N, CA, C and O atoms as a Tripos MOL2 file, in Angstrom:
@<TRIPOS>MOLECULE
protein
  212   211    53     0     0
PROTEIN
NO_CHARGES

@<TRIPOS>ATOM
      1 N         -15.6320  -15.4950   28.0650 N.3       1 MET1
      2 CA        -17.0550  -14.5900   27.4700 C.3       1 MET1
      3 C         -18.1270  -15.2790   27.2140 C.2       1 MET1
      4 O         -18.0730  -16.3850   26.6760 O.2       1 MET1
      5 N         -19.0860  -14.7750   27.5260 N.am      2 ALA2
      6 CA        -20.6290  -15.3840   27.6470 C.3       2 ALA2
      7 C         -21.2320  -14.5140   25.3760 C.2       2 ALA2
      8 O         -21.2750  -13.3080   25.1370 O.2       2 ALA2
      9 N         -21.4390  -15.2600   24.6640 N.am      3 ILE3
     10 CA        -22.3990  -14.9860   23.7390 C.3       3 ILE3
     11 C         -24.0830  -14.8110   23.5750 C.2       3 ILE3
     12 O         -24.6270  -15.7070   22.9300 O.2       3 ILE3
     13 N         -24.5470  -14.2300   23.8610 N.am      4 PRO4
     14 CA        -25.8240  -13.9750   23.6920 C.3       4 PRO4
     15 C         -26.3780  -15.2540   22.5100 C.2       4 PRO4
     16 O         -25.8150  -15.5860   21.4670 O.2       4 PRO4
     17 N         -27.7230  -15.8200   23.1330 N.am      5 ALA5
     18 CA        -27.8570  -16.8130   22.8360 C.3       5 ALA5
     19 C         -28.5230  -17.0460   21.1460 C.2       5 ALA5
     20 O         -28.3210  -18.0360   20.4420 O.2       5 ALA5
     21 N         -29.4180  -15.7200   20.7490 N.am      6 ASP6
     22 CA        -29.5830  -15.1790   19.6060 C.3       6 ASP6
     23 C         -28.8280  -14.2830   18.5580 C.2       6 ASP6
     24 O         -29.2880  -13.6640   17.5990 O.2       6 ASP6
     25 N         -27.0300  -14.4320   19.1930 N.am      7 THR7
     26 CA        -26.4000  -14.0990   18.0320 C.3       7 THR7
     27 C         -26.4680  -15.0300   16.3790 C.2       7 THR7
     28 O         -27.3490  -15.8600   16.1550 O.2       7 THR7
     29 N         -25.4000  -14.6880   15.3970 N.am      8 VAL8
     30 CA        -25.9480  -15.3480   14.2690 C.3       8 VAL8
     31 C         -24.5140  -14.9190   13.2350 C.2       8 VAL8
     32 O         -24.3020  -15.2600   12.0710 O.2       8 VAL8
     33 N         -23.6840  -14.0720   14.1340 N.am      9 SER9
     34 CA        -22.2830  -13.7130   13.3290 C.3       9 SER9
     35 C         -21.2830  -13.5620   14.3720 C.2       9 SER9
     36 O         -21.7440  -13.3260   15.4890 O.2       9 SER9
     37 N         -20.0720  -13.6390   14.2690 N.am     10 LEU10
     38 CA        -19.1690  -13.4060   15.4180 C.3      10 LEU10
     39 C         -18.3550  -13.0790   14.2680 C.2      10 LEU10
     40 O         -18.3480  -13.3450   13.0660 O.2      10 LEU10
     41 N         -17.3320  -12.0650   15.4920 N.am     11 PHE11
     42 CA        -16.3450  -11.3650   14.4570 C.3      11 PHE11
     43 C         -14.9800  -11.3390   15.4140 C.2      11 PHE11
     44 O         -15.1540  -11.3740   16.6320 O.2      11 PHE11
     45 N         -13.7730  -11.2840   14.9420 N.am     12 LEU12
     46 CA        -12.6880  -11.6350   15.8880 C.3      12 LEU12
     47 C         -11.3830  -10.9880   15.3380 C.2      12 LEU12
     48 O         -10.7130  -11.3770   14.3810 O.2      12 LEU12
     49 N         -11.2260  -10.2020   15.9340 N.am     13 ASN13
     50 CA        -10.1950   -8.8150   15.1080 C.3      13 ASN13
     51 C          -8.6400   -9.0140   15.5610 C.2      13 ASN13
     52 O          -8.6440   -8.8120   16.7750 O.2      13 ASN13
     53 N          -7.4630   -9.2820   15.1850 N.am     14 VAL14
     54 CA         -6.4670   -9.2360   15.9410 C.3      14 VAL14
     55 C          -5.8810   -8.0490   15.4990 C.2      14 VAL14
     56 O          -6.1330   -7.5030   14.4240 O.2      14 VAL14
     57 N          -5.1090   -7.6660   16.3290 N.am     15 ILE15
     58 CA         -4.6500   -5.8750   16.2640 C.3      15 ILE15
     59 C          -3.5570   -6.1790   17.3880 C.2      15 ILE15
     60 O          -3.6340   -6.6810   18.5100 O.2      15 ILE15
     61 N          -1.9150   -5.3770   16.1920 N.am     16 SER16
     62 CA         -1.1370   -5.2780   16.4390 C.3      16 SER16
     63 C          -1.0160   -3.9930   17.2810 C.2      16 SER16
     64 O          -1.5910   -2.9190   17.1020 O.2      16 SER16
     65 N          -0.0260   -4.3890   18.3630 N.am     17 THR17
     66 CA          0.3280   -2.3980   18.6870 C.3      17 THR17
     67 C           1.6220   -2.1050   18.4970 C.2      17 THR17
     68 O           1.9930   -0.9740   18.8100 O.2      17 THR17
     69 N           2.4630   -2.9400   18.0140 N.am     18 GLU18
     70 CA          3.4880   -2.6280   17.3110 C.3      18 GLU18
     71 C           3.6760   -1.4130   16.5260 C.2      18 GLU18
     72 O           2.9400   -1.2150   15.5590 O.2      18 GLU18
     73 N           4.7580   -0.4250   16.9040 N.am     19 ALA19
     74 CA          4.8640    0.8100   15.2970 C.3      19 ALA19
     75 C           4.9490    0.5850   14.1990 C.2      19 ALA19
     76 O           4.6520    1.3850   13.3120 O.2      19 ALA19
     77 N           5.5460   -1.0200   13.9560 N.am     20 THR20
     78 CA          5.8360   -1.4950   12.5920 C.3      20 THR20
     79 C           5.4620   -2.8980   12.8820 C.2      20 THR20
     80 O           6.2360   -3.5690   13.5640 O.2      20 THR20
     81 N           4.4800   -3.3580   12.4880 N.am     21 PRO21
     82 CA          4.1480   -4.7630   12.6240 C.3      21 PRO21
     83 C           5.3680   -5.5930   12.1030 C.2      21 PRO21
     84 O           6.0980   -4.8840   11.4100 O.2      21 PRO21
     85 N           5.7950   -6.8420   12.2240 N.am     22 THR22
     86 CA          6.3910   -7.4120   11.6030 C.3      22 THR22
     87 C           5.3990   -9.2490   11.8410 C.2      22 THR22
     88 O           4.4460   -9.4790   12.5850 O.2      22 THR22
     89 N           5.9650  -10.0010   11.1000 N.am     23 ALA23
     90 CA          4.8620  -11.3050   10.9260 C.3      23 ALA23
     91 C           5.7370  -11.9780   12.1930 C.2      23 ALA23
     92 O           6.8400  -11.8660   12.7290 O.2      23 ALA23
     93 N           4.4960  -12.7540   12.3080 N.am     24 LYS24
     94 CA          4.5920  -13.9080   13.8760 C.3      24 LYS24
     95 C           4.1930  -14.7920   13.0230 C.2      24 LYS24
     96 O           3.6040  -14.7040   11.9460 O.2      24 LYS24
     97 N           4.8160  -16.1570   13.9910 N.am     25 ASP25
     98 CA          4.5400  -17.8490   13.9350 C.3      25 ASP25
     99 C           3.6530  -18.1920   14.8880 C.2      25 ASP25
    100 O           3.4470  -17.7330   16.0120 O.2      25 ASP25
    101 N           3.2300  -18.9380   14.3640 N.am     26 GLY26
    102 CA          1.9220  -19.2700   15.7200 C.3      26 GLY26
    103 C           1.0210  -19.5190   15.3930 C.2      26 GLY26
    104 O           0.6780  -19.2270   14.2480 O.2      26 GLY26
    105 N           0.0390  -20.3150   16.4260 N.am     27 ASP27
    106 CA         -1.1600  -20.6650   16.0580 C.3      27 ASP27
    107 C          -2.3480  -20.2160   17.1220 C.2      27 ASP27
    108 O          -2.2410  -20.2150   18.3480 O.2      27 ASP27
    109 N          -3.4690  -19.8490   16.3690 N.am     28 LEU28
    110 CA         -4.5510  -19.3130   16.9380 C.3      28 LEU28
    111 C          -5.9420  -20.2260   16.8370 C.2      28 LEU28
    112 O          -6.5990  -20.5100   15.8360 O.2      28 LEU28
    113 N          -6.1430  -20.5630   18.1580 N.am     29 ARG29
    114 CA         -7.3090  -21.7010   18.4640 C.3      29 ARG29
    115 C          -8.3000  -21.4650   18.7590 C.2      29 ARG29
    116 O          -8.4100  -21.3440   19.9800 O.2      29 ARG29
    117 N          -9.4610  -21.2740   18.0330 N.am     30 VAL30
    118 CA        -10.5240  -20.8160   18.6720 C.3      30 VAL30
    119 C         -11.7400  -21.2270   18.6600 C.2      30 VAL30
    120 O         -12.3640  -21.0410   17.6160 O.2      30 VAL30
    121 N         -12.5200  -21.9890   19.9580 N.am     31 GLN31
    122 CA        -13.4470  -22.6020   19.8910 C.3      31 GLN31
    123 C         -14.4040  -21.8770   20.7640 C.2      31 GLN31
    124 O         -14.1850  -21.0140   21.6140 O.2      31 GLN31
    125 N         -15.7900  -22.5520   20.2660 N.am     32 LEU32
    126 CA        -16.6540  -22.1930   21.1650 C.3      32 LEU32
    127 C         -17.2550  -23.6130   21.5270 C.2      32 LEU32
    128 O         -17.2650  -24.7350   21.0200 O.2      32 LEU32
    129 N         -17.7740  -22.9630   22.7180 N.am     33 GLU33
    130 CA        -18.4830  -24.1120   23.3500 C.3      33 GLU33
    131 C         -20.2760  -23.7180   24.1720 C.2      33 GLU33
    132 O         -20.7280  -22.6000   24.4170 O.2      33 GLU33
    133 N         -20.6990  -24.5830   24.3300 N.am     34 SER34
    134 CA        -22.2720  -24.7540   24.6900 C.3      34 SER34
    135 C         -21.7310  -25.1990   26.1490 C.2      34 SER34
    136 O         -20.9800  -26.1060   26.5100 O.2      34 SER34
    137 N         -22.6960  -23.7870   27.0950 N.am     35 GLY35
    138 CA        -22.5630  -24.3080   28.4410 C.3      35 GLY35
    139 C         -21.5560  -23.1700   28.9210 C.2      35 GLY35
    140 O         -21.2080  -22.0440   28.5670 O.2      35 GLY35
    141 N         -21.2430  -24.2380   30.0790 N.am     36 ASP36
    142 CA        -20.5040  -22.9610   30.9670 C.3      36 ASP36
    143 C         -18.8940  -24.1310   31.0640 C.2      36 ASP36
    144 O         -17.9020  -23.5050   31.4360 O.2      36 ASP36
    145 N         -18.7330  -25.1230   30.8710 N.am     37 THR37
    146 CA        -17.0740  -25.7550   31.1550 C.3      37 THR37
    147 C         -16.8850  -25.5890   29.4050 C.2      37 THR37
    148 O         -17.6070  -25.5090   28.4110 O.2      37 THR37
    149 N         -15.4330  -25.5970   29.7490 N.am     38 ALA38
    150 CA        -14.3260  -25.0150   28.8410 C.3      38 ALA38
    151 C         -14.2310  -26.4860   28.2760 C.2      38 ALA38
    152 O         -15.1420  -27.1870   28.7180 O.2      38 ALA38
    153 N         -13.3490  -27.1590   27.3960 N.am     39 HIS39
    154 CA        -12.9590  -28.2520   27.0580 C.3      39 HIS39
    155 C         -11.4830  -28.2240   26.4540 C.2      39 HIS39
    156 O         -11.2690  -27.1310   25.9290 O.2      39 HIS39
    157 N         -10.4890  -29.0280   26.3780 N.am     40 GLU40
    158 CA         -9.5310  -29.0730   25.2790 C.3      40 GLU40
    159 C          -9.2560  -29.0010   24.5140 C.2      40 GLU40
    160 O          -9.1270  -30.1050   23.9840 O.2      40 GLU40
    161 N          -8.8860  -27.8510   23.6440 N.am     41 TRP41
    162 CA         -8.8380  -27.8970   22.1750 C.3      41 TRP41
    163 C          -8.7910  -28.9080   21.3290 C.2      41 TRP41
    164 O          -7.8740  -29.6730   21.6260 O.2      41 TRP41
    165 N          -9.5070  -29.2980   20.2230 N.am     42 MET42
    166 CA         -9.9620  -30.4190   19.5350 C.3      42 MET42
    167 C          -9.4750  -29.9280   18.1060 C.2      42 MET42
    168 O         -10.1300  -29.0010   17.6300 O.2      42 MET42
    169 N          -8.4890  -30.3880   17.4090 N.am     43 LYS43
    170 CA         -8.7820  -30.1340   15.2930 C.3      43 LYS43
    171 C          -9.7730  -30.2230   15.0780 C.2      43 LYS43
    172 O         -10.3460  -31.0180   15.8230 O.2      43 LYS43
    173 N         -10.3990  -29.7500   14.3210 N.am     44 PRO44
    174 CA        -11.6390  -30.1400   13.5430 C.3      44 PRO44
    175 C         -11.5260  -31.5280   12.5070 C.2      44 PRO44
    176 O         -10.7630  -31.9630   11.6450 O.2      44 PRO44
    177 N         -12.0960  -31.7000   12.8110 N.am     45 ASP45
    178 CA        -12.3560  -32.5250   11.1450 C.3      45 ASP45
    179 C         -12.0260  -32.0270   10.0170 C.2      45 ASP45
    180 O         -11.2450  -32.7090    9.3530 O.2      45 ASP45
    181 N         -12.4140  -30.9270    9.5300 N.am     46 VAL46
    182 CA        -12.2710  -29.8710    8.1560 C.3      46 VAL46
    183 C         -11.6380  -28.9050    8.7760 C.2      46 VAL46
    184 O         -11.8300  -28.4930    9.9190 O.2      46 VAL46
    185 N         -10.7660  -28.5030    7.8760 N.am     47 THR47
    186 CA         -9.5810  -27.4070    8.1910 C.3      47 THR47
    187 C          -9.7220  -27.0570    6.8880 C.2      47 THR47
    188 O          -8.9650  -26.0910    6.7890 O.2      47 THR47
    189 N         -10.1290  -27.2070    6.0160 N.am     48 SER48
    190 CA        -10.2800  -26.3040    4.6520 C.3      48 SER48
    191 C         -10.7930  -24.8350    4.9400 C.2      48 SER48
    192 O         -11.3820  -24.7120    6.0140 O.2      48 SER48
    193 N         -10.6530  -23.5640    4.0670 N.am     49 LEU49
    194 CA        -11.0450  -22.2510    3.8870 C.3      49 LEU49
    195 C         -12.4550  -22.4070    4.0200 C.2      49 LEU49
    196 O         -13.2630  -21.7700    4.6960 O.2      49 LEU49
    197 N         -12.5880  -23.3170    3.2930 N.am     50 LYS50
    198 CA        -14.6090  -23.2170    2.8840 C.3      50 LYS50
    199 C         -15.0560  -24.1050    4.2190 C.2      50 LYS50
    200 O         -16.2140  -24.5120    4.1280 O.2      50 LYS50
    201 N         -14.5190  -24.3990    5.1670 N.am     51 GLY51
    202 CA        -15.2720  -25.4510    6.2260 C.3      51 GLY51
    203 C         -15.9970  -26.8860    6.2530 C.2      51 GLY51
    204 O         -15.7590  -27.5950    5.2750 O.2      51 GLY51
    205 N         -16.6650  -27.2970    7.0260 N.am     52 GLY52
    206 CA        -17.2490  -28.1650    7.2770 C.3      52 GLY52
    207 C         -18.9200  -27.5130    6.5770 C.2      52 GLY52
    208 O         -19.9290  -27.4810    7.2800 O.2      52 GLY52
    209 N         -18.9030  -27.0900    5.2460 N.am     53 LEU53
    210 CA        -20.1190  -26.8650    4.5060 C.3      53 LEU53
    211 C         -20.8250  -28.2600    4.3430 C.2      53 LEU53
    212 O         -21.8960  -28.3430    3.7400 O.2      53 LEU53
@<TRIPOS>BOND
     1     1     2 1
     2     2     3 1
     3     3     4 2
     4     3     5 am
     5     5     6 1
     6     6     7 1
     7     7     8 2
     8     7     9 am
     9     9    10 1
    10    10    11 1
    11    11    12 2
    12    11    13 am
    13    13    14 1
    14    14    15 1
    15    15    16 2
    16    15    17 am
    17    17    18 1
    18    18    19 1
    19    19    20 2
    20    19    21 am
    21    21    22 1
    22    22    23 1
    23    23    24 2
    24    23    25 am
    25    25    26 1
    26    26    27 1
    27    27    28 2
    28    27    29 am
    29    29    30 1
    30    30    31 1
    31    31    32 2
    32    31    33 am
    33    33    34 1
    34    34    35 1
    35    35    36 2
    36    35    37 am
    37    37    38 1
    38    38    39 1
    39    39    40 2
    40    39    41 am
    41    41    42 1
    42    42    43 1
    43    43    44 2
    44    43    45 am
    45    45    46 1
    46    46    47 1
    47    47    48 2
    48    47    49 am
    49    49    50 1
    50    50    51 1
    51    51    52 2
    52    51    53 am
    53    53    54 1
    54    54    55 1
    55    55    56 2
    56    55    57 am
    57    57    58 1
    58    58    59 1
    59    59    60 2
    60    59    61 am
    61    61    62 1
    62    62    63 1
    63    63    64 2
    64    63    65 am
    65    65    66 1
    66    66    67 1
    67    67    68 2
    68    67    69 am
    69    69    70 1
    70    70    71 1
    71    71    72 2
    72    71    73 am
    73    73    74 1
    74    74    75 1
    75    75    76 2
    76    75    77 am
    77    77    78 1
    78    78    79 1
    79    79    80 2
    80    79    81 am
    81    81    82 1
    82    82    83 1
    83    83    84 2
    84    83    85 am
    85    85    86 1
    86    86    87 1
    87    87    88 2
    88    87    89 am
    89    89    90 1
    90    90    91 1
    91    91    92 2
    92    91    93 am
    93    93    94 1
    94    94    95 1
    95    95    96 2
    96    95    97 am
    97    97    98 1
    98    98    99 1
    99    99   100 2
   100    99   101 am
   101   101   102 1
   102   102   103 1
   103   103   104 2
   104   103   105 am
   105   105   106 1
   106   106   107 1
   107   107   108 2
   108   107   109 am
   109   109   110 1
   110   110   111 1
   111   111   112 2
   112   111   113 am
   113   113   114 1
   114   114   115 1
   115   115   116 2
   116   115   117 am
   117   117   118 1
   118   118   119 1
   119   119   120 2
   120   119   121 am
   121   121   122 1
   122   122   123 1
   123   123   124 2
   124   123   125 am
   125   125   126 1
   126   126   127 1
   127   127   128 2
   128   127   129 am
   129   129   130 1
   130   130   131 1
   131   131   132 2
   132   131   133 am
   133   133   134 1
   134   134   135 1
   135   135   136 2
   136   135   137 am
   137   137   138 1
   138   138   139 1
   139   139   140 2
   140   139   141 am
   141   141   142 1
   142   142   143 1
   143   143   144 2
   144   143   145 am
   145   145   146 1
   146   146   147 1
   147   147   148 2
   148   147   149 am
   149   149   150 1
   150   150   151 1
   151   151   152 2
   152   151   153 am
   153   153   154 1
   154   154   155 1
   155   155   156 2
   156   155   157 am
   157   157   158 1
   158   158   159 1
   159   159   160 2
   160   159   161 am
   161   161   162 1
   162   162   163 1
   163   163   164 2
   164   163   165 am
   165   165   166 1
   166   166   167 1
   167   167   168 2
   168   167   169 am
   169   169   170 1
   170   170   171 1
   171   171   172 2
   172   171   173 am
   173   173   174 1
   174   174   175 1
   175   175   176 2
   176   175   177 am
   177   177   178 1
   178   178   179 1
   179   179   180 2
   180   179   181 am
   181   181   182 1
   182   182   183 1
   183   183   184 2
   184   183   185 am
   185   185   186 1
   186   186   187 1
   187   187   188 2
   188   187   189 am
   189   189   190 1
   190   190   191 1
   191   191   192 2
   192   191   193 am
   193   193   194 1
   194   194   195 1
   195   195   196 2
   196   195   197 am
   197   197   198 1
   198   198   199 1
   199   199   200 2
   200   199   201 am
   201   201   202 1
   202   202   203 1
   203   203   204 2
   204   203   205 am
   205   205   206 1
   206   206   207 1
   207   207   208 2
   208   207   209 am
   209   209   210 1
   210   210   211 1
   211   211   212 2
@<TRIPOS>SUBSTRUCTURE
     1 MET1         2 RESIDUE 1 A MET
     2 ALA2         6 RESIDUE 1 A ALA
     3 ILE3        10 RESIDUE 1 A ILE
     4 PRO4        14 RESIDUE 1 A PRO
     5 ALA5        18 RESIDUE 1 A ALA
     6 ASP6        22 RESIDUE 1 A ASP
     7 THR7        26 RESIDUE 1 A THR
     8 VAL8        30 RESIDUE 1 A VAL
     9 SER9        34 RESIDUE 1 A SER
    10 LEU10       38 RESIDUE 1 A LEU
    11 PHE11       42 RESIDUE 1 A PHE
    12 LEU12       46 RESIDUE 1 A LEU
    13 ASN13       50 RESIDUE 1 A ASN
    14 VAL14       54 RESIDUE 1 A VAL
    15 ILE15       58 RESIDUE 1 A ILE
    16 SER16       62 RESIDUE 1 A SER
    17 THR17       66 RESIDUE 1 A THR
    18 GLU18       70 RESIDUE 1 A GLU
    19 ALA19       74 RESIDUE 1 A ALA
    20 THR20       78 RESIDUE 1 A THR
    21 PRO21       82 RESIDUE 1 A PRO
    22 THR22       86 RESIDUE 1 A THR
    23 ALA23       90 RESIDUE 1 A ALA
    24 LYS24       94 RESIDUE 1 A LYS
    25 ASP25       98 RESIDUE 1 A ASP
    26 GLY26      102 RESIDUE 1 A GLY
    27 ASP27      106 RESIDUE 1 A ASP
    28 LEU28      110 RESIDUE 1 A LEU
    29 ARG29      114 RESIDUE 1 A ARG
    30 VAL30      118 RESIDUE 1 A VAL
    31 GLN31      122 RESIDUE 1 A GLN
    32 LEU32      126 RESIDUE 1 A LEU
    33 GLU33      130 RESIDUE 1 A GLU
    34 SER34      134 RESIDUE 1 A SER
    35 GLY35      138 RESIDUE 1 A GLY
    36 ASP36      142 RESIDUE 1 A ASP
    37 THR37      146 RESIDUE 1 A THR
    38 ALA38      150 RESIDUE 1 A ALA
    39 HIS39      154 RESIDUE 1 A HIS
    40 GLU40      158 RESIDUE 1 A GLU
    41 TRP41      162 RESIDUE 1 A TRP
    42 MET42      166 RESIDUE 1 A MET
    43 LYS43      170 RESIDUE 1 A LYS
    44 PRO44      174 RESIDUE 1 A PRO
    45 ASP45      178 RESIDUE 1 A ASP
    46 VAL46      182 RESIDUE 1 A VAL
    47 THR47      186 RESIDUE 1 A THR
    48 SER48      190 RESIDUE 1 A SER
    49 LEU49      194 RESIDUE 1 A LEU
    50 LYS50      198 RESIDUE 1 A LYS
    51 GLY51      202 RESIDUE 1 A GLY
    52 GLY52      206 RESIDUE 1 A GLY
    53 LEU53      210 RESIDUE 1 A LEU
């Protein structure tokens, strides 16, 4: 999906449709791209919760 150029924040909600949610194992890989070409996901250099500040 396209995100407008003037966007300053982005929220991602993960919603469970289970009546009683249970823990799931897996990876969630979010990658924002500039332009119309999607690239293969690459692990970021900084993976701490603080990020690359």
